[in-house]
N, CA, C, O and CB atoms as a CASP TS submission, in Angstrom:
PFRMAT TS
TARGET T0000
AUTHOR 0000-0000-0000
METHOD Language model
MODEL 1
PARENT N/A
ATOM      1  N   UNK     1     253.459  71.220 220.771  1.00  0.00           N
ATOM      2  CA  UNK     1     253.300  71.808 219.578  1.00  0.00           C
ATOM      3  C   UNK     1     253.283  73.463 219.700  1.00  0.00           C
ATOM      4  O   UNK     1     252.624  73.991 220.596  1.00  0.00           O
ATOM      5  CB  UNK     1     252.026  71.223 218.981  1.00  0.00           C
ATOM      6  N   UNK     2     253.951  74.155 218.865  1.00  0.00           N
ATOM      7  CA  UNK     2     254.275  75.468 219.056  1.00  0.00           C
ATOM      8  C   UNK     2     252.920  76.316 218.606  1.00  0.00           C
ATOM      9  O   UNK     2     252.301  75.764 217.695  1.00  0.00           O
ATOM     10  CB  UNK     2     255.631  75.820 218.211  1.00  0.00           C
ATOM     11  N   UNK     3     252.553  77.120 218.916  1.00  0.00           N
ATOM     12  CA  UNK     3     251.511  78.159 218.258  1.00  0.00           C
ATOM     13  C   UNK     3     251.914  78.758 217.339  1.00  0.00           C
ATOM     14  O   UNK     3     253.079  79.152 217.293  1.00  0.00           O
ATOM     15  CB  UNK     3     251.029  79.138 218.990  1.00  0.00           C
ATOM     16  N   UNK     4     250.872  79.009 216.201  1.00  0.00           N
ATOM     17  CA  UNK     4     251.395  79.948 215.005  1.00  0.00           C
ATOM     18  C   UNK     4     251.826  81.486 215.583  1.00  0.00           C
ATOM     19  O   UNK     4     251.460  82.065 216.606  1.00  0.00           O
ATOM     20  CB  UNK     4     250.069  80.126 213.780  1.00  0.00           C
ATOM     21  N   UNK     5     252.732  81.900 214.531  1.00  0.00           N
ATOM     22  CA  UNK     5     253.353  83.461 214.966  1.00  0.00           C
ATOM     23  C   UNK     5     252.094  84.329 215.091  1.00  0.00           C
ATOM     24  O   UNK     5     252.042  85.247 215.909  1.00  0.00           O
ATOM     25  CB  UNK     5     254.494  84.244 213.685  1.00  0.00           C
ATOM     26  N   UNK     6     251.030  84.010 214.227  1.00  0.00           N
ATOM     27  CA  UNK     6     250.000  85.235 214.570  1.00  0.00           C
ATOM     28  C   UNK     6     249.090  85.215 215.599  1.00  0.00           C
ATOM     29  O   UNK     6     248.465  86.220 215.937  1.00  0.00           O
ATOM     30  CB  UNK     6     249.168  85.505 213.548  1.00  0.00           C
ATOM     31  N   UNK     7     248.943  83.866 216.252  1.00  0.00           N
ATOM     32  CA  UNK     7     248.523  83.647 217.564  1.00  0.00           C
ATOM     33  C   UNK     7     249.518  84.202 218.770  1.00  0.00           C
ATOM     34  O   UNK     7     249.094  84.584 219.861  1.00  0.00           O
ATOM     35  CB  UNK     7     248.325  82.166 217.666  1.00  0.00           C
ATOM     36  N   UNK     8     250.663  84.184 218.451  1.00  0.00           N
ATOM     37  CA  UNK     8     251.457  84.714 219.563  1.00  0.00           C
ATOM     38  C   UNK     8     251.728  86.037 219.694  1.00  0.00           C
ATOM     39  O   UNK     8     252.090  86.568 220.744  1.00  0.00           O
ATOM     40  CB  UNK     8     252.578  84.183 219.596  1.00  0.00           C
ATOM     41  N   UNK     9     251.529  86.694 218.444  1.00  0.00           N
ATOM     42  CA  UNK     9     251.783  88.469 218.265  1.00  0.00           C
ATOM     43  C   UNK     9     250.158  89.045 217.999  1.00  0.00           C
ATOM     44  O   UNK     9     249.933  90.088 217.385  1.00  0.00           O
ATOM     45  CB  UNK     9     253.021  88.957 216.542  1.00  0.00           C
ATOM     46  N   UNK    10     249.294  88.331 218.467  1.00  0.00           N
ATOM     47  CA  UNK    10     247.998  88.869 218.127  1.00  0.00           C
ATOM     48  C   UNK    10     247.813  90.154 219.224  1.00  0.00           C
ATOM     49  O   UNK    10     246.917  90.977 219.037  1.00  0.00           O
ATOM     50  CB  UNK    10     246.763  87.614 218.253  1.00  0.00           C
ATOM     51  N   UNK    11     248.464  90.227 220.042  1.00  0.00           N
ATOM     52  CA  UNK    11     248.433  91.418 221.112  1.00  0.00           C
ATOM     53  C   UNK    11     249.200  92.515 220.269  1.00  0.00           C
ATOM     54  O   UNK    11     249.179  93.648 220.750  1.00  0.00           O
ATOM     55  CB  UNK    11     249.270  91.039 222.728  1.00  0.00           C
ATOM     56  N   UNK    12     249.785  92.356 219.233  1.00  0.00           N
ATOM     57  CA  UNK    12     250.722  93.562 218.441  1.00  0.00           C
ATOM     58  C   UNK    12     249.670  94.589 217.820  1.00  0.00           C
ATOM     59  O   UNK    12     249.778  95.806 217.973  1.00  0.00           O
ATOM     60  CB  UNK    12     251.785  92.866 217.027  1.00  0.00           C
ATOM     61  N   UNK    13     248.591  93.948 217.067  1.00  0.00           N
ATOM     62  CA  UNK    13     247.465  94.682 216.496  1.00  0.00           C
ATOM     63  C   UNK    13     246.944  95.736 217.155  1.00  0.00           C
ATOM     64  O   UNK    13     246.986  96.872 216.683  1.00  0.00           O
ATOM     65  CB  UNK    13     246.475  93.924 216.284  1.00  0.00           C
ATOM     66  N   UNK    14     246.373  95.436 218.373  1.00  0.00           N
ATOM     67  CA  UNK    14     245.841  96.348 219.154  1.00  0.00           C
ATOM     68  C   UNK    14     246.565  97.326 219.766  1.00  0.00           C
ATOM     69  O   UNK    14     246.117  98.440 220.039  1.00  0.00           O
ATOM     70  CB  UNK    14     245.267  95.819 219.955  1.00  0.00           C
ATOM     71  N   UNK    15     247.917  96.859 220.041  1.00  0.00           N
ATOM     72  CA  UNK    15     248.945  97.889 220.491  1.00  0.00           C
ATOM     73  C   UNK    15     249.313  99.013 219.601  1.00  0.00           C
ATOM     74  O   UNK    15     249.588 100.155 219.970  1.00  0.00           O
ATOM     75  CB  UNK    15     250.159  97.236 220.774  1.00  0.00           C
ATOM     76  N   UNK    16     249.286  98.527 218.286  1.00  0.00           N
ATOM     77  CA  UNK    16     249.585  99.739 217.428  1.00  0.00           C
ATOM     78  C   UNK    16     248.666 100.486 217.062  1.00  0.00           C
ATOM     79  O   UNK    16     248.960 101.638 216.745  1.00  0.00           O
ATOM     80  CB  UNK    16     250.136  99.502 216.359  1.00  0.00           C
ATOM     81  N   UNK    17     247.502 100.112 217.012  1.00  0.00           N
ATOM     82  CA  UNK    17     246.207 100.983 217.081  1.00  0.00           C
ATOM     83  C   UNK    17     246.171 101.674 218.003  1.00  0.00           C
ATOM     84  O   UNK    17     245.991 102.873 217.793  1.00  0.00           O
ATOM     85  CB  UNK    17     245.050 100.409 217.125  1.00  0.00           C
ATOM     86  N   UNK    18     246.321 101.216 219.327  1.00  0.00           N
ATOM     87  CA  UNK    18     246.167 102.268 220.235  1.00  0.00           C
ATOM     88  C   UNK    18     247.321 103.432 220.400  1.00  0.00           C
ATOM     89  O   UNK    18     247.044 104.590 220.711  1.00  0.00           O
ATOM     90  CB  UNK    18     245.971 101.611 221.473  1.00  0.00           C
ATOM     91  N   UNK    19     248.607 102.972 220.154  1.00  0.00           N
ATOM     92  CA  UNK    19     249.570 103.937 219.594  1.00  0.00           C
ATOM     93  C   UNK    19     249.242 104.889 218.628  1.00  0.00           C
ATOM     94  O   UNK    19     249.366 106.087 218.883  1.00  0.00           O
ATOM     95  CB  UNK    19     250.526 103.321 219.079  1.00  0.00           C
ATOM     96  N   UNK    20     248.798 104.453 217.438  1.00  0.00           N
ATOM     97  CA  UNK    20     248.322 105.318 216.473  1.00  0.00           C
ATOM     98  C   UNK    20     247.348 106.403 216.746  1.00  0.00           C
ATOM     99  O   UNK    20     247.296 107.501 216.193  1.00  0.00           O
ATOM    100  CB  UNK    20     247.830 104.599 215.586  1.00  0.00           C
ATOM    101  N   UNK    21     246.495 105.877 217.788  1.00  0.00           N
ATOM    102  CA  UNK    21     245.252 106.756 218.344  1.00  0.00           C
ATOM    103  C   UNK    21     245.899 107.822 219.026  1.00  0.00           C
ATOM    104  O   UNK    21     245.615 108.979 218.714  1.00  0.00           O
ATOM    105  CB  UNK    21     244.192 105.976 219.393  1.00  0.00           C
ATOM    106  N   UNK    22     246.918 107.531 220.117  1.00  0.00           N
ATOM    107  CA  UNK    22     247.531 108.537 220.735  1.00  0.00           C
ATOM    108  C   UNK    22     248.439 109.654 220.222  1.00  0.00           C
ATOM    109  O   UNK    22     248.801 110.650 220.849  1.00  0.00           O
ATOM    110  CB  UNK    22     248.091 107.993 221.498  1.00  0.00           C
ATOM    111  N   UNK    23     248.798 109.243 218.739  1.00  0.00           N
ATOM    112  CA  UNK    23     249.664 110.334 218.148  1.00  0.00           C
ATOM    113  C   UNK    23     249.054 111.197 217.545  1.00  0.00           C
ATOM    114  O   UNK    23     248.117 110.853 216.825  1.00  0.00           O
ATOM    115  CB  UNK    23     250.571 109.972 217.316  1.00  0.00           C
ATOM    116  N   UNK    24     249.436 112.657 217.676  1.00  0.00           N
ATOM    117  CA  UNK    24     248.685 113.876 217.496  1.00  0.00           C
ATOM    118  C   UNK    24     249.181 114.525 216.148  1.00  0.00           C
ATOM    119  O   UNK    24     250.407 114.569 216.252  1.00  0.00           O
ATOM    120  CB  UNK    24     248.882 114.859 218.759  1.00  0.00           C
ATOM    121  N   UNK    25     248.855 114.980 215.093  1.00  0.00           N
ATOM    122  CA  UNK    25     249.692 115.612 214.269  1.00  0.00           C
ATOM    123  C   UNK    25     250.292 116.886 214.587  1.00  0.00           C
ATOM    124  O   UNK    25     249.633 117.699 215.235  1.00  0.00           O
ATOM    125  CB  UNK    25     249.115 115.725 213.228  1.00  0.00           C
ATOM    126  N   UNK    26     251.464 117.155 214.207  1.00  0.00           N
ATOM    127  CA  UNK    26     252.159 118.304 214.519  1.00  0.00           C
ATOM    128  C   UNK    26     252.257 119.617 213.267  1.00  0.00           C
ATOM    129  O   UNK    26     252.320 119.424 212.053  1.00  0.00           O
ATOM    130  CB  UNK    26     253.577 117.722 214.907  1.00  0.00           C
ATOM    131  N   UNK    27     252.249 120.652 213.811  1.00  0.00           N
ATOM    132  CA  UNK    27     252.218 121.603 212.932  1.00  0.00           C
ATOM    133  C   UNK    27     253.333 122.043 212.266  1.00  0.00           C
ATOM    134  O   UNK    27     254.271 122.488 212.927  1.00  0.00           O
ATOM    135  CB  UNK    27     251.742 122.489 213.419  1.00  0.00           C
ATOM    136  N   UNK    28     253.383 122.002 211.239  1.00  0.00           N
ATOM    137  CA  UNK    28     254.670 122.235 210.150  1.00  0.00           C
ATOM    138  C   UNK    28     255.368 123.482 210.289  1.00  0.00           C
ATOM    139  O   UNK    28     256.581 123.546 210.493  1.00  0.00           O
ATOM    140  CB  UNK    28     254.214 122.239 208.615  1.00  0.00           C
ATOM    141  N   UNK    29     254.589 124.495 210.176  1.00  0.00           N
ATOM    142  CA  UNK    29     255.037 125.915 210.719  1.00  0.00           C
ATOM    143  C   UNK    29     253.884 126.657 210.943  1.00  0.00           C
ATOM    144  O   UNK    29     252.739 126.270 210.711  1.00  0.00           O
ATOM    145  CB  UNK    29     255.964 126.744 209.758  1.00  0.00           C
ATOM    146  N   UNK    30     254.304 128.027 211.527  1.00  0.00           N
ATOM    147  CA  UNK    30     253.362 129.092 211.940  1.00  0.00           C
ATOM    148  C   UNK    30     252.765 129.356 210.764  1.00  0.00           C
ATOM    149  O   UNK    30     253.444 129.134 209.761  1.00  0.00           O
ATOM    150  CB  UNK    30     253.944 130.344 212.583  1.00  0.00           C
ATOM    151  N   UNK    31     251.229 129.940 210.562  1.00  0.00           N
ATOM    152  CA  UNK    31     250.515 130.484 209.531  1.00  0.00           C
ATOM    153  C   UNK    31     251.162 131.754 209.321  1.00  0.00           C
ATOM    154  O   UNK    31     251.630 132.385 210.268  1.00  0.00           O
ATOM    155  CB  UNK    31     249.063 130.583 209.793  1.00  0.00           C
ATOM    156  N   UNK    32     251.224 132.236 207.913  1.00  0.00           N
ATOM    157  CA  UNK    32     251.851 133.395 207.736  1.00  0.00           C
ATOM    158  C   UNK    32     250.770 134.132 206.785  1.00  0.00           C
ATOM    159  O   UNK    32     249.983 133.457 206.122  1.00  0.00           O
ATOM    160  CB  UNK    32     253.358 133.196 207.151  1.00  0.00           C
ATOM    161  N   UNK    33     250.765 135.355 206.750  1.00  0.00           N
ATOM    162  CA  UNK    33     249.643 136.153 206.246  1.00  0.00           C
ATOM    163  C   UNK    33     249.716 135.879 204.861  1.00  0.00           C
ATOM    164  O   UNK    33     250.790 135.522 204.376  1.00  0.00           O
ATOM    165  CB  UNK    33     249.690 137.681 206.563  1.00  0.00           C
ATOM    166  N   UNK    34     248.479 136.030 204.015  1.00  0.00           N
ATOM    167  CA  UNK    34     248.615 135.544 202.624  1.00  0.00           C
ATOM    168  C   UNK    34     249.154 136.675 201.872  1.00  0.00           C
ATOM    169  O   UNK    34     248.857 137.853 202.070  1.00  0.00           O
ATOM    170  CB  UNK    34     247.271 135.033 201.998  1.00  0.00           C
ATOM    171  N   UNK    35     249.971 136.228 200.990  1.00  0.00           N
ATOM    172  CA  UNK    35     250.562 137.072 200.156  1.00  0.00           C
ATOM    173  C   UNK    35     250.184 136.943 198.783  1.00  0.00           C
ATOM    174  O   UNK    35     250.436 135.826 198.333  1.00  0.00           O
ATOM    175  CB  UNK    35     251.839 136.966 200.284  1.00  0.00           C
ATOM    176  N   UNK    36     249.619 137.803 197.919  1.00  0.00           N
ATOM    177  CA  UNK    36     249.317 137.599 196.709  1.00  0.00           C
ATOM    178  C   UNK    36     250.519 137.377 195.722  1.00  0.00           C
ATOM    179  O   UNK    36     251.440 138.173 195.908  1.00  0.00           O
ATOM    180  CB  UNK    36     248.534 138.626 196.374  1.00  0.00           C
ATOM    181  N   UNK    37     250.668 136.656 194.925  1.00  0.00           N
ATOM    182  CA  UNK    37     251.591 136.385 193.931  1.00  0.00           C
ATOM    183  C   UNK    37     251.661 137.245 192.788  1.00  0.00           C
ATOM    184  O   UNK    37     250.754 137.374 191.966  1.00  0.00           O
ATOM    185  CB  UNK    37     251.399 135.193 193.510  1.00  0.00           C
ATOM    186  N   UNK    38     252.867 137.882 192.760  1.00  0.00           N
ATOM    187  CA  UNK    38     253.109 138.988 191.817  1.00  0.00           C
ATOM    188  C   UNK    38     254.083 138.331 190.632  1.00  0.00           C
ATOM    189  O   UNK    38     255.173 137.819 190.887  1.00  0.00           O
ATOM    190  CB  UNK    38     253.844 140.340 192.643  1.00  0.00           C
ATOM    191  N   UNK    39     253.493 138.431 189.254  1.00  0.00           N
ATOM    192  CA  UNK    39     254.530 137.850 188.322  1.00  0.00           C
ATOM    193  C   UNK    39     254.598 139.237 187.679  1.00  0.00           C
ATOM    194  O   UNK    39     253.668 140.044 187.661  1.00  0.00           O
ATOM    195  CB  UNK    39     254.112 136.418 187.279  1.00  0.00           C
ATOM    196  N   UNK    40     255.722 139.400 187.195  1.00  0.00           N
ATOM    197  CA  UNK    40     256.119 140.458 186.488  1.00  0.00           C
ATOM    198  C   UNK    40     255.686 140.577 184.953  1.00  0.00           C
ATOM    199  O   UNK    40     255.937 139.565 184.298  1.00  0.00           O
ATOM    200  CB  UNK    40     257.478 140.461 186.622  1.00  0.00           C
ATOM    201  N   UNK    41     255.111 141.579 184.295  1.00  0.00           N
ATOM    202  CA  UNK    41     254.479 141.369 183.033  1.00  0.00           C
ATOM    203  C   UNK    41     253.057 141.115 182.816  1.00  0.00           C
ATOM    204  O   UNK    41     252.426 141.437 181.809  1.00  0.00           O
ATOM    205  CB  UNK    41     255.049 140.420 182.515  1.00  0.00           C
ATOM    206  N   UNK    42     252.570 140.464 183.928  1.00  0.00           N
ATOM    207  CA  UNK    42     251.060 139.980 183.731  1.00  0.00           C
ATOM    208  C   UNK    42     250.501 140.815 184.786  1.00  0.00           C
ATOM    209  O   UNK    42     250.905 141.005 185.934  1.00  0.00           O
ATOM    210  CB  UNK    42     250.708 138.262 183.942  1.00  0.00           C
ATOM    211  N   UNK    43     249.285 141.366 184.040  1.00  0.00           N
ATOM    212  CA  UNK    43     248.395 142.165 184.985  1.00  0.00           C
ATOM    213  C   UNK    43     247.249 141.254 185.351  1.00  0.00           C
ATOM    214  O   UNK    43     246.873 140.346 184.608  1.00  0.00           O
ATOM    215  CB  UNK    43     247.838 143.554 184.318  1.00  0.00           C
ATOM    216  N   UNK    44     246.704 141.529 186.527  1.00  0.00           N
ATOM    217  CA  UNK    44     245.531 140.703 187.182  1.00  0.00           C
ATOM    218  C   UNK    44     244.173 140.852 186.457  1.00  0.00           C
ATOM    219  O   UNK    44     243.203 140.115 186.639  1.00  0.00           O
ATOM    220  CB  UNK    44     245.305 141.168 188.701  1.00  0.00           C
ATOM    221  N   UNK    45     244.248 142.119 185.436  1.00  0.00           N
ATOM    222  CA  UNK    45     242.993 142.178 184.612  1.00  0.00           C
ATOM    223  C   UNK    45     242.808 141.147 183.528  1.00  0.00           C
ATOM    224  O   UNK    45     241.766 140.652 183.097  1.00  0.00           O
ATOM    225  CB  UNK    45     242.913 143.472 183.970  1.00  0.00           C
ATOM    226  N   UNK    46     244.308 140.902 183.123  1.00  0.00           N
ATOM    227  CA  UNK    46     244.249 140.100 182.028  1.00  0.00           C
ATOM    228  C   UNK    46     243.747 138.510 182.473  1.00  0.00           C
ATOM    229  O   UNK    46     243.188 137.766 181.667  1.00  0.00           O
ATOM    230  CB  UNK    46     245.710 140.169 181.346  1.00  0.00           C
ATOM    231  N   UNK    47     244.001 138.180 183.688  1.00  0.00           N
ATOM    232  CA  UNK    47     243.719 136.905 184.191  1.00  0.00           C
ATOM    233  C   UNK    47     242.468 136.689 184.796  1.00  0.00           C
ATOM    234  O   UNK    47     242.063 135.551 185.031  1.00  0.00           O
ATOM    235  CB  UNK    47     244.621 136.565 185.044  1.00  0.00           C
ATOM    236  N   UNK    48     241.664 137.964 185.133  1.00  0.00           N
ATOM    237  CA  UNK    48     240.411 138.097 185.754  1.00  0.00           C
ATOM    238  C   UNK    48     239.212 137.174 184.998  1.00  0.00           C
ATOM    239  O   UNK    48     238.294 136.649 185.628  1.00  0.00           O
ATOM    240  CB  UNK    48     240.072 139.657 185.749  1.00  0.00           C
ATOM    241  N   UNK    49     239.355 137.090 183.794  1.00  0.00           N
ATOM    242  CA  UNK    49     238.427 136.328 183.087  1.00  0.00           C
ATOM    243  C   UNK    49     238.815 135.306 182.184  1.00  0.00           C
ATOM    244  O   UNK    49     238.930 135.580 180.990  1.00  0.00           O
ATOM    245  CB  UNK    49     237.711 137.095 182.450  1.00  0.00           C
ATOM    246  N   UNK    50     239.094 133.834 182.729  1.00  0.00           N
ATOM    247  CA  UNK    50     239.860 132.799 182.160  1.00  0.00           C
ATOM    248  C   UNK    50     238.808 132.083 181.239  1.00  0.00           C
ATOM    249  O   UNK    50     238.229 131.118 181.736  1.00  0.00           O
ATOM    250  CB  UNK    50     240.546 131.839 183.289  1.00  0.00           C
ATOM    251  N   UNK    51     238.476 132.472 179.867  1.00  0.00           N
ATOM    252  CA  UNK    51     237.571 132.189 179.181  1.00  0.00           C
ATOM    253  C   UNK    51     238.357 130.935 178.421  1.00  0.00           C
ATOM    254  O   UNK    51     237.727 129.883 178.311  1.00  0.00           O
ATOM    255  CB  UNK    51     237.008 133.420 178.412  1.00  0.00           C
ATOM    256  N   UNK    52     239.608 131.001 177.933  1.00  0.00           N
ATOM    257  CA  UNK    52     240.274 130.057 177.287  1.00  0.00           C
ATOM    258  C   UNK    52     240.184 128.962 178.109  1.00  0.00           C
ATOM    259  O   UNK    52     239.483 128.044 177.682  1.00  0.00           O
ATOM    260  CB  UNK    52     241.566 130.399 176.951  1.00  0.00           C
ATOM    261  N   UNK    53     240.750 128.808 179.257  1.00  0.00           N
ATOM    262  CA  UNK    53     240.913 127.814 180.327  1.00  0.00           C
ATOM    263  C   UNK    53     239.392 126.956 180.388  1.00  0.00           C
ATOM    264  O   UNK    53     239.345 125.727 180.421  1.00  0.00           O
ATOM    265  CB  UNK    53     241.328 128.666 181.865  1.00  0.00           C
ATOM    266  N   UNK    54     238.056 127.932 180.396  1.00  0.00           N
ATOM    267  CA  UNK    54     236.892 127.177 180.792  1.00  0.00           C
ATOM    268  C   UNK    54     236.619 126.437 179.537  1.00  0.00           C
ATOM    269  O   UNK    54     236.095 125.323 179.550  1.00  0.00           O
ATOM    270  CB  UNK    54     235.655 128.062 181.313  1.00  0.00           C
ATOM    271  N   UNK    55     237.021 127.138 178.306  1.00  0.00           N
ATOM    272  CA  UNK    55     236.449 126.383 177.134  1.00  0.00           C
ATOM    273  C   UNK    55     237.467 125.085 176.980  1.00  0.00           C
ATOM    274  O   UNK    55     236.969 123.995 176.697  1.00  0.00           O
ATOM    275  CB  UNK    55     236.392 127.402 175.671  1.00  0.00           C
ATOM    276  N   UNK    56     238.675 125.190 177.139  1.00  0.00           N
ATOM    277  CA  UNK    56     239.354 123.976 177.137  1.00  0.00           C
ATOM    278  C   UNK    56     238.840 123.020 177.908  1.00  0.00           C
ATOM    279  O   UNK    56     238.542 121.945 177.387  1.00  0.00           O
ATOM    280  CB  UNK    56     240.564 124.108 177.462  1.00  0.00           C
ATOM    281  N   UNK    57     238.647 123.233 179.258  1.00  0.00           N
ATOM    282  CA  UNK    57     238.106 122.410 180.207  1.00  0.00           C
ATOM    283  C   UNK    57     236.774 121.676 179.728  1.00  0.00           C
ATOM    284  O   UNK    57     236.632 120.458 179.836  1.00  0.00           O
ATOM    285  CB  UNK    57     237.883 123.227 181.411  1.00  0.00           C
ATOM    286  N   UNK    58     235.802 122.538 179.183  1.00  0.00           N
ATOM    287  CA  UNK    58     234.470 122.051 178.768  1.00  0.00           C
ATOM    288  C   UNK    58     234.827 121.084 177.686  1.00  0.00           C
ATOM    289  O   UNK    58     234.407 119.928 177.736  1.00  0.00           O
ATOM    290  CB  UNK    58     233.448 123.222 178.264  1.00  0.00           C
ATOM    291  N   UNK    59     235.641 121.540 176.640  1.00  0.00           N
ATOM    292  CA  UNK    59     236.062 120.549 175.613  1.00  0.00           C
ATOM    293  C   UNK    59     236.421 119.252 175.928  1.00  0.00           C
ATOM    294  O   UNK    59     235.914 118.240 175.444  1.00  0.00           O
ATOM    295  CB  UNK    59     237.066 120.979 174.969  1.00  0.00           C
ATOM    296  N   UNK    60     237.360 119.305 176.800  1.00  0.00           N
ATOM    297  CA  UNK    60     237.760 117.944 177.425  1.00  0.00           C
ATOM    298  C   UNK    60     236.803 116.906 177.940  1.00  0.00           C
ATOM    299  O   UNK    60     236.787 115.716 177.628  1.00  0.00           O
ATOM    300  CB  UNK    60     238.537 118.200 178.502  1.00  0.00           C
ATOM    301  N   UNK    61     235.679 117.792 179.120  1.00  0.00           N
ATOM    302  CA  UNK    61     234.744 117.121 179.581  1.00  0.00           C
ATOM    303  C   UNK    61     233.869 116.663 178.505  1.00  0.00           C
ATOM    304  O   UNK    61     233.499 115.490 178.554  1.00  0.00           O
ATOM    305  CB  UNK    61     234.142 117.809 180.515  1.00  0.00           C
ATOM    306  N   UNK    62     233.517 117.338 177.630  1.00  0.00           N
ATOM    307  CA  UNK    62     232.717 116.664 176.577  1.00  0.00           C
ATOM    308  C   UNK    62     233.500 115.362 175.726  1.00  0.00           C
ATOM    309  O   UNK    62     233.054 114.215 175.682  1.00  0.00           O
ATOM    310  CB  UNK    62     232.304 117.861 175.524  1.00  0.00           C
ATOM    311  N   UNK    63     234.459 115.718 175.230  1.00  0.00           N
ATOM    312  CA  UNK    63     235.202 114.544 174.589  1.00  0.00           C
ATOM    313  C   UNK    63     235.264 113.344 175.452  1.00  0.00           C
ATOM    314  O   UNK    63     235.146 112.226 174.950  1.00  0.00           O
ATOM    315  CB  UNK    63     236.629 114.923 174.238  1.00  0.00           C
ATOM    316  N   UNK    64     235.451 113.523 176.789  1.00  0.00           N
ATOM    317  CA  UNK    64     235.427 112.056 177.699  1.00  0.00           C
ATOM    318  C   UNK    64     234.056 111.512 177.852  1.00  0.00           C
ATOM    319  O   UNK    64     233.874 110.316 178.083  1.00  0.00           O
ATOM    320  CB  UNK    64     235.997 112.242 179.296  1.00  0.00           C
ATOM    321  N   UNK    65     232.734 112.679 177.684  1.00  0.00           N
ATOM    322  CA  UNK    65     231.475 111.980 177.557  1.00  0.00           C
ATOM    323  C   UNK    65     231.106 111.401 176.269  1.00  0.00           C
ATOM    324  O   UNK    65     230.240 110.526 176.258  1.00  0.00           O
ATOM    325  CB  UNK    65     230.477 112.814 177.905  1.00  0.00           C
ATOM    326  N   UNK    66     231.676 111.793 175.144  1.00  0.00           N
ATOM    327  CA  UNK    66     231.556 111.254 173.897  1.00  0.00           C
ATOM    328  C   UNK    66     232.118 109.925 174.008  1.00  0.00           C
ATOM    329  O   UNK    66     231.390 108.935 173.939  1.00  0.00           O
ATOM    330  CB  UNK    66     232.184 112.068 172.858  1.00  0.00           C
ATOM    331  N   UNK    67     233.455 109.836 174.187  1.00  0.00           N
ATOM    332  CA  UNK    67     234.040 108.588 174.245  1.00  0.00           C
ATOM    333  C   UNK    67     233.072 107.585 175.350  1.00  0.00           C
ATOM    334  O   UNK    67     232.654 106.514 174.911  1.00  0.00           O
ATOM    335  CB  UNK    67     235.665 108.831 174.727  1.00  0.00           C
ATOM    336  N   UNK    68     232.786 107.944 176.614  1.00  0.00           N
ATOM    337  CA  UNK    68     232.303 107.193 177.571  1.00  0.00           C
ATOM    338  C   UNK    68     231.033 106.615 176.929  1.00  0.00           C
ATOM    339  O   UNK    68     230.920 105.402 177.106  1.00  0.00           O
ATOM    340  CB  UNK    68     232.112 107.968 178.854  1.00  0.00           C
ATOM    341  N   UNK    69     230.010 107.224 176.194  1.00  0.00           N
ATOM    342  CA  UNK    69     228.703 106.871 175.796  1.00  0.00           C
ATOM    343  C   UNK    69     228.758 106.410 174.154  1.00  0.00           C
ATOM    344  O   UNK    69     227.784 106.235 173.421  1.00  0.00           O
ATOM    345  CB  UNK    69     227.701 108.184 176.094  1.00  0.00           C
ATOM    346  N   UNK    70     229.848 106.302 173.892  1.00  0.00           N
ATOM    347  CA  UNK    70     229.953 105.948 172.395  1.00  0.00           C
ATOM    348  C   UNK    70     229.367 104.303 172.217  1.00  0.00           C
ATOM    349  O   UNK    70     229.705 103.409 172.992  1.00  0.00           O
ATOM    350  CB  UNK    70     231.726 106.115 171.863  1.00  0.00           C
ATOM    351  N   UNK    71     228.563 104.126 171.213  1.00  0.00           N
ATOM    352  CA  UNK    71     228.272 102.916 171.025  1.00  0.00           C
ATOM    353  C   UNK    71     229.408 102.189 170.010  1.00  0.00           C
ATOM    354  O   UNK    71     229.825 102.609 168.931  1.00  0.00           O
ATOM    355  CB  UNK    71     226.857 102.920 170.543  1.00  0.00           C
ATOM    356  N   UNK    72     229.750 100.993 170.706  1.00  0.00           N
ATOM    357  CA  UNK    72     231.014 100.347 170.242  1.00  0.00           C
ATOM    358  C   UNK    72     230.652  99.393 169.004  1.00  0.00           C
ATOM    359  O   UNK    72     231.515  98.677 168.495  1.00  0.00           O
ATOM    360  CB  UNK    72     231.719  99.485 171.488  1.00  0.00           C
ATOM    361  N   UNK    73     229.280  99.424 168.534  1.00  0.00           N
ATOM    362  CA  UNK    73     228.795  98.381 167.473  1.00  0.00           C
ATOM    363  C   UNK    73     229.031  97.156 167.637  1.00  0.00           C
ATOM    364  O   UNK    73     228.906  96.417 166.660  1.00  0.00           O
ATOM    365  CB  UNK    73     229.250  98.550 166.293  1.00  0.00           C
ATOM    366  N   UNK    74     229.429  96.620 168.893  1.00  0.00           N
ATOM    367  CA  UNK    74     229.367  95.299 168.940  1.00  0.00           C
ATOM    368  C   UNK    74     229.506  95.160 170.566  1.00  0.00           C
ATOM    369  O   UNK    74     229.828  96.043 171.361  1.00  0.00           O
ATOM    370  CB  UNK    74     230.504  94.560 167.976  1.00  0.00           C
ATOM    371  N   UNK    75     229.111  93.562 170.871  1.00  0.00           N
ATOM    372  CA  UNK    75     228.768  93.325 172.141  1.00  0.00           C
ATOM    373  C   UNK    75     230.049  92.341 172.734  1.00  0.00           C
ATOM    374  O   UNK    75     230.765  91.647 172.012  1.00  0.00           O
ATOM    375  CB  UNK    75     227.236  92.656 172.168  1.00  0.00           C
ATOM    376  N   UNK    76     230.141  92.437 173.994  1.00  0.00           N
ATOM    377  CA  UNK    76     231.030  91.444 174.503  1.00  0.00           C
ATOM    378  C   UNK    76     230.555  90.166 174.966  1.00  0.00           C
ATOM    379  O   UNK    76     231.191  89.501 175.784  1.00  0.00           O
ATOM    380  CB  UNK    76     231.682  91.952 175.478  1.00  0.00           C
ATOM    381  N   UNK    77     229.259  89.737 174.382  1.00  0.00           N
ATOM    382  CA  UNK    77     228.540  88.679 174.899  1.00  0.00           C
ATOM    383  C   UNK    77     228.867  87.411 174.054  1.00  0.00           C
ATOM    384  O   UNK    77     228.446  86.282 174.308  1.00  0.00           O
ATOM    385  CB  UNK    77     227.052  89.019 174.915  1.00  0.00           C
ATOM    386  N   UNK    78     229.706  87.768 172.975  1.00  0.00           N
ATOM    387  CA  UNK    78     230.082  86.594 172.054  1.00  0.00           C
ATOM    388  C   UNK    78     230.527  85.304 172.618  1.00  0.00           C
ATOM    389  O   UNK    78     230.824  84.373 171.870  1.00  0.00           O
ATOM    390  CB  UNK    78     231.133  86.987 171.204  1.00  0.00           C
TER
END
């Protein structure tokens, strides 16, 4: 009677794990000095205080909490 496939190949798992441990990640590229992005027509003073983004984000978070804690006026125990 032949042994099942998983019994014949049970050495394959530890071998793959051993090879995966030996692999080291390669660097994609050398680090370059950080260059600040410049968009023509936009001054950084205008972007310095992002009130609109914070207000919109806060409104979304509050909406999520309102929906999450809303009483559905019914139970699922019927």
